[in-house]
C-alpha positions in Angstrom: 91.5 76.2 138.3 91.9 73.9 135.3 93.8 76.5 133.3 95.9 77.4 136.3 96.8 73.7 136.6 97.8 73.7 132.9 100.0 76.7 133.4 101.8 75.2 136.4 103.8 72.8 134.2 105.3 70.8 137.0 105.5 73.7 139.4 103.0 74.6 142.0 101.4 78.0 141.6 100.7 80.1 144.7 97.0 80.6 144.7 95.1 83.2 146.7 91.4 82.3 146.4 89.2 85.3 147.1 85.4 85.4 147.6 83.6 86.0 144.4 80.0 86.2 143.1 80.6 84.4 139.8 81.8 80.8 140.1 81.8 79.9 136.4 81.5 81.7 133.1 81.1 80.4 129.6 81.6 82.4 126.4 79.0 82.0 123.7 80.8 82.3 120.5 78.1 81.0 118.2 77.5 84.5 116.6 81.2 85.0 116.1 81.6 81.6 114.4 78.6 82.2 112.2 79.8 85.7 111.2 83.5 84.8 110.6 83.3 81.1 109.6 86.0 80.4 112.1 85.5 77.7 114.8 88.3 77.2 117.4 89.5 73.6 117.3 92.7 73.6 119.5 92.1 71.9 122.8 93.0 74.2 125.7 95.8 72.0 127.1 97.5 71.9 123.7 97.1 75.7 123.2 98.5 76.5 126.6 101.4 74.2 126.1 102.2 75.8 122.7 101.9 79.3 124.2 104.2 78.5 127.1 106.8 77.0 124.8 106.6 80.0 122.5 106.9 82.5 125.4 109.8 80.7 127.0 111.7 80.5 123.7 110.9 84.1 122.6 111.7 85.7 126.0 114.5 83.3 127.0 112.9 82.3 130.3 
């Protein structure tokens, strides 16, 4: 729900919550970081904001 809130950008998303078995998931990227030497450092709120800005500009929406 945190990411949905970031994407709303002042608007209210229509949410249809459905029953589910998995309430949370966390990716373990330790192997990827070790193998590639890359570690993500952009906070999710900043990355989402940048993505939405790019999308709106690129697709003129």
